[in-house]
C-alpha positions as protocol buffer text, in pm:
chain_id: "A"
residue {
  index: 1
  type: MET
  ca { x: -1257 y: -291 z: -658 }
}
residue {
  index: 2
  type: GLY
  ca { x: -1222 y: -383 z: -1022 }
}
residue {
  index: 3
  type: PRO
  ca { x: -1000 y: -539 z: -1286 }
}
residue {
  index: 4
  type: VAL
  ca { x: -624 y: -493 z: -1280 }
}
residue {
  index: 5
  type: ASN
  ca { x: -477 y: -168 z: -1414 }
}
residue {
  index: 6
  type: VAL
  ca { x: -793 y: 43 z: -1433 }
}
residue {
  index: 7
  type: GLY
  ca { x: -692 y: 323 z: -1193 }
}
residue {
  index: 8
  type: LYS
  ca { x: -835 y: 198 z: -861 }
}
residue {
  index: 9
  type: SER
  ca { x: -536 y: 315 z: -656 }
}
residue {
  index: 10
  type: SER
  ca { x: -521 y: 648 z: -842 }
}
residue {
  index: 11
  type: LEU
  ca { x: -887 y: 708 z: -762 }
}
residue {
  index: 12
  type: PHE
  ca { x: -822 y: 606 z: -400 }
}
residue {
  index: 13
  type: TYR
  ca { x: -541 y: 862 z: -379 }
}
residue {
  index: 14
  type: ALA
  ca { x: -751 y: 1134 z: -545 }
}
residue {
  index: 15
  type: LEU
  ca { x: -1034 y: 1080 z: -296 }
}
residue {
  index: 16
  type: THR
  ca { x: -833 y: 1036 z: 24 }
}
residue {
  index: 17
  type: GLY
  ca { x: -488 y: 1188 z: -31 }
}
residue {
  index: 18
  type: PHE
  ca { x: -343 y: 859 z: 99 }
}
residue {
  index: 19
  type: TYR
  ca { x: -64 y: 756 z: -138 }
}
residue {
  index: 20
  type: VAL
  ca { x: -33 y: 396 z: -249 }
}
residue {
  index: 21
  type: LYS
  ca { x: 214 y: 273 z: -508 }
}
residue {
  index: 22
  type: THR
  ca { x: 83 y: 259 z: -864 }
}
residue {
  index: 23
  type: ALA
  ca { x: 244 y: 110 z: -1174 }
}
residue {
  index: 24
  type: ASN
  ca { x: 163 y: 29 z: -1534 }
}
residue {
  index: 25
  type: TYR
  ca { x: 159 y: -347 z: -1470 }
}
residue {
  index: 26
  type: PRO
  ca { x: -76 y: -579 z: -1281 }
}
residue {
  index: 27
  type: GLY
  ca { x: -23 y: -687 z: -922 }
}
residue {
  index: 28
  type: THR
  ca { x: 98 y: -361 z: -770 }
}
residue {
  index: 29
  type: THR
  ca { x: -175 y: -350 z: -505 }
}
residue {
  index: 30
  type: VAL
  ca { x: -156 y: -680 z: -318 }
}
residue {
  index: 31
  type: GLU
  ca { x: -309 y: -579 z: 14 }
}
residue {
  index: 32
  type: ILE
  ca { x: -601 y: -381 z: 149 }
}
residue {
  index: 33
  type: HIS
  ca { x: -552 y: -6 z: 198 }
}
residue {
  index: 34
  type: LYS
  ca { x: -799 y: 200 z: 402 }
}
residue {
  index: 35
  type: ALA
  ca { x: -834 y: 576 z: 440 }
}
residue {
  index: 36
  type: TYR
  ca { x: -1111 y: 828 z: 493 }
}
residue {
  index: 37
  type: LEU
  ca { x: -1289 y: 1084 z: 284 }
}
residue {
  index: 38
  type: ARG
  ca { x: -1426 y: 1368 z: 493 }
}
residue {
  index: 39
  type: GLN
  ca { x: -1728 y: 1527 z: 331 }
}
residue {
  index: 40
  type: VAL
  ca { x: -1964 y: 1778 z: 494 }
}
residue {
  index: 41
  type: GLY
  ca { x: -1905 y: 1649 z: 845 }
}
residue {
  index: 42
  type: GLU
  ca { x: -1926 y: 1285 z: 734 }
}
residue {
  index: 43
  type: LYS
  ca { x: -1635 y: 1045 z: 760 }
}
residue {
  index: 44
  type: ILE
  ca { x: -1652 y: 786 z: 481 }
}
residue {
  index: 45
  type: GLU
  ca { x: -1414 y: 491 z: 478 }
}
residue {
  index: 46
  type: ILE
  ca { x: -1264 y: 427 z: 134 }
}
residue {
  index: 47
  type: VAL
  ca { x: -1092 y: 91 z: 71 }
}
residue {
  index: 48
  type: ASP
  ca { x: -849 y: 10 z: -210 }
}
residue {
  index: 49
  type: LEU
  ca { x: -850 y: -359 z: -297 }
}
residue {
  index: 50
  type: PRO
  ca { x: -625 y: -561 z: -528 }
}
residue {
  index: 51
  type: GLY
  ca { x: -738 y: -607 z: -887 }
}
residue {
  index: 52
  type: VAL
  ca { x: -945 y: -910 z: -979 }
}
residue {
  index: 53
  type: ILE
  ca { x: -924 y: -1113 z: -1298 }
}
residue {
  index: 54
  type: ASN
  ca { x: -1139 y: -1413 z: -1206 }
}
residue {
  index: 55
  type: PRO
  ca { x: -1418 y: -1300 z: -968 }
}
residue {
  index: 56
  type: GLU
  ca { x: -1602 y: -1636 z: -985 }
}
residue {
  index: 57
  type: ASN
  ca { x: -1290 y: -1839 z: -911 }
}
residue {
  index: 58
  type: PRO
  ca { x: -1007 y: -1621 z: -773 }
}
residue {
  index: 59
  type: ARG
  ca { x: -670 y: -1791 z: -822 }
}
residue {
  index: 60
  type: ASP
  ca { x: -407 y: -1554 z: -685 }
}
residue {
  index: 61
  type: GLU
  ca { x: -391 y: -1471 z: -317 }
}
residue {
  index: 62
  type: ASP
  ca { x: -452 y: -1101 z: -382 }
}
residue {
  index: 63
  type: GLU
  ca { x: -770 y: -1185 z: -579 }
}
residue {
  index: 64
  type: LYS
  ca { x: -885 y: -1409 z: -294 }
}
residue {
  index: 65
  type: ILE
  ca { x: -825 y: -1126 z: -47 }
}
residue {
  index: 66
  type: ALA
  ca { x: -1033 y: -884 z: -256 }
}
residue {
  index: 67
  type: MET
  ca { x: -1326 y: -1122 z: -310 }
}
residue {
  index: 68
  type: ARG
  ca { x: -1329 y: -1234 z: 54 }
}
residue {
  index: 69
  type: GLU
  ca { x: -1333 y: -871 z: 162 }
}
residue {
  index: 70
  type: ILE
  ca { x: -1636 y: -801 z: -59 }
}
residue {
  index: 71
  type: ALA
  ca { x: -1823 y: -1106 z: 69 }
}
residue {
  index: 72
  type: GLU
  ca { x: -1738 y: -1067 z: 437 }
}
residue {
  index: 73
  type: GLY
  ca { x: -1642 y: -701 z: 490 }
}
residue {
  index: 74
  type: SER
  ca { x: -1879 y: -469 z: 672 }
}
residue {
  index: 75
  type: TYR
  ca { x: -1923 y: -221 z: 388 }
}
residue {
  index: 76
  type: ASP
  ca { x: -2239 y: -41 z: 282 }
}
residue {
  index: 77
  type: GLY
  ca { x: -2158 y: -89 z: -85 }
}
residue {
  index: 78
  type: VAL
  ca { x: -1899 y: -157 z: -353 }
}
residue {
  index: 79
  type: VAL
  ca { x: -1771 y: 69 z: -628 }
}
residue {
  index: 80
  type: VAL
  ca { x: -1639 y: -124 z: -929 }
}
residue {
  index: 81
  type: VAL
  ca { x: -1381 y: 81 z: -1117 }
}
residue {
  index: 82
  type: ALA
  ca { x: -1358 y: 18 z: -1491 }
}
residue {
  index: 83
  type: ALA
  ca { x: -1167 y: 136 z: -1795 }
}
residue {
  index: 84
  type: PRO
  ca { x: -1230 y: 78 z: -2168 }
}
residue {
  index: 85
  type: HIS
  ca { x: -980 y: -212 z: -2189 }
}
residue {
  index: 86
  type: ALA
  ca { x: -1154 y: -406 z: -1910 }
}
residue {
  index: 87
  type: VAL
  ca { x: -1528 y: -356 z: -1961 }
}
residue {
  index: 88
  type: GLY
  ca { x: -1631 y: -721 z: -1967 }
}
residue {
  index: 89
  type: ASN
  ca { x: -1424 y: -806 z: -1661 }
}
residue {
  index: 90
  type: ALA
  ca { x: -1558 y: -504 z: -1470 }
}
residue {
  index: 91
  type: LEU
  ca { x: -1917 y: -608 z: -1541 }
}
residue {
  index: 92
  type: LYS
  ca { x: -1847 y: -965 z: -1427 }
}
residue {
  index: 93
  type: ILE
  ca { x: -1692 y: -832 z: -1105 }
}
residue {
  index: 94
  type: ALA
  ca { x: -1996 y: -608 z: -1054 }
}
residue {
  index: 95
  type: GLU
  ca { x: -2226 y: -906 z: -1103 }
}
residue {
  index: 96
  type: VAL
  ca { x: -2041 y: -1118 z: -846 }
}
residue {
  index: 97
  type: ALA
  ca { x: -1998 y: -832 z: -595 }
}
residue {
  index: 98
  type: GLY
  ca { x: -2369 y: -753 z: -637 }
}
residue {
  index: 99
  type: ARG
  ca { x: -2451 y: -1086 z: -473 }
}
residue {
  index: 100
  type: TYR
  ca { x: -2313 y: -946 z: -147 }
}
residue {
  index: 101
  type: LYS
  ca { x: -2345 y: -568 z: -154 }
}
residue {
  index: 102
  type: PRO
  ca { x: -2508 y: -286 z: -353 }
}
residue {
  index: 103
  type: VAL
  ca { x: -2283 y: -197 z: -648 }
}
residue {
  index: 104
  type: ALA
  ca { x: -2206 y: 125 z: -830 }
}
residue {
  index: 105
  type: GLY
  ca { x: -1971 y: 152 z: -1127 }
}
residue {
  index: 106
  type: PHE
  ca { x: -1708 y: 416 z: -1193 }
}
residue {
  index: 107
  type: SER
  ca { x: -1511 y: 464 z: -1514 }
}
residue {
  index: 108
  type: THR
  ca { x: -1166 y: 619 z: -1490 }
}
residue {
  index: 109
  type: TRP
  ca { x: -1184 y: 757 z: -1843 }
}
residue {
  index: 110
  type: PRO
  ca { x: -1414 y: 1036 z: -1962 }
}
residue {
  index: 111
  type: THR
  ca { x: -1702 y: 923 z: -2184 }
}
residue {
  index: 112
  type: SER
  ca { x: -1637 y: 552 z: -2131 }
}
residue {
  index: 113
  type: GLY
  ca { x: -1911 y: 520 z: -1866 }
}
residue {
  index: 114
  type: PRO
  ca { x: -2198 y: 587 z: -2109 }
}
residue {
  index: 115
  type: ARG
  ca { x: -2039 y: 349 z: -2362 }
}
residue {
  index: 116
  type: LEU
  ca { x: -2029 y: 78 z: -2096 }
}
residue {
  index: 117
  type: ILE
  ca { x: -2404 y: 104 z: -2052 }
}
residue {
  index: 118
  type: ARG
  ca { x: -2481 y: 108 z: -2424 }
}
residue {
  index: 119
  type: ARG
  ca { x: -2259 y: -189 z: -2506 }
}
residue {
  index: 120
  type: ARG
  ca { x: -2365 y: -421 z: -2225 }
}
residue {
  index: 121
  type: SER
  ca { x: -2686 y: -505 z: -2050 }
}
residue {
  index: 122
  type: PHE
  ca { x: -2659 y: -556 z: -1677 }
}
residue {
  index: 123
  type: PRO
  ca { x: -2764 y: -886 z: -1525 }
}
residue {
  index: 124
  type: ARG
  ca { x: -3080 y: -869 z: -1316 }
}
residue {
  index: 125
  type: PRO
  ca { x: -3125 y: -781 z: -1032 }
}
residue {
  index: 126
  type: LEU
  ca { x: -2790 y: -599 z: -1047 }
}
residue {
  index: 127
  type: ALA
  ca { x: -2843 y: -225 z: -1071 }
}
residue {
  index: 128
  type: CYS
  ca { x: -2542 y: -16 z: -1163 }
}
residue {
  index: 129
  type: LEU
  ca { x: -2483 y: 356 z: -1187 }
}
residue {
  index: 130
  type: TRP
  ca { x: -2183 y: 450 z: -1399 }
}
residue {
  index: 131
  type: SER
  ca { x: -2004 y: 777 z: -1349 }
}
residue {
  index: 132
  type: THR
  ca { x: -1695 y: 912 z: -1521 }
}
residue {
  index: 133
  type: CYS
  ca { x: -1397 y: 1114 z: -1410 }
}
residue {
  index: 134
  type: LEU
  ca { x: -1060 y: 1234 z: -1530 }
}
residue {
  index: 135
  type: PRO
  ca { x: -784 y: 1006 z: -1660 }
}
residue {
  index: 136
  type: PRO
  ca { x: -563 y: 869 z: -1378 }
}
residue {
  index: 137
  type: ARG
  ca { x: -267 y: 1098 z: -1460 }
}
residue {
  index: 138
  type: GLU
  ca { x: -495 y: 1402 z: -1440 }
}
residue {
  index: 139
  type: MET
  ca { x: -647 y: 1277 z: -1112 }
}
residue {
  index: 140
  type: ALA
  ca { x: -301 y: 1258 z: -957 }
}
residue {
  index: 141
  type: ARG
  ca { x: -230 y: 1623 z: -1056 }
}
residue {
  index: 142
  type: ARG
  ca { x: -547 y: 1763 z: -905 }
}
residue {
  index: 143
  type: SER
  ca { x: -588 y: 1864 z: -543 }
}
residue {
  index: 144
  type: TRP
  ca { x: -932 y: 1770 z: -424 }
}
């Protein structure tokens, strides 16, 4: 999960090979997509949720779907996807999601993960691990 237009669906596709429509405008993902990552004999369910702008008070139906899924879904944890243009929103989403599930953070742009940590302090008791990857266009070109 994460803010709109940060590469959530591109990351989902890179991990699972399950294609979902992506676009350079908000509101492309409006429903829940599920697929599996198979890793060393393990089958891990990966879920692509709509972007969230207001995690404390979701207004649009797609935001409500995403936040309800985090609160009520039977997941072991949540990965909040972020990008440099949506750092504050990503951290707020991580804070709210952290009330329900363990949270890890993932930046879709190289080097932005460490900057996220330096620029912001995480609310307690939220613990976040930020990782970085390739830009979304590069992710789509790679075969994993």
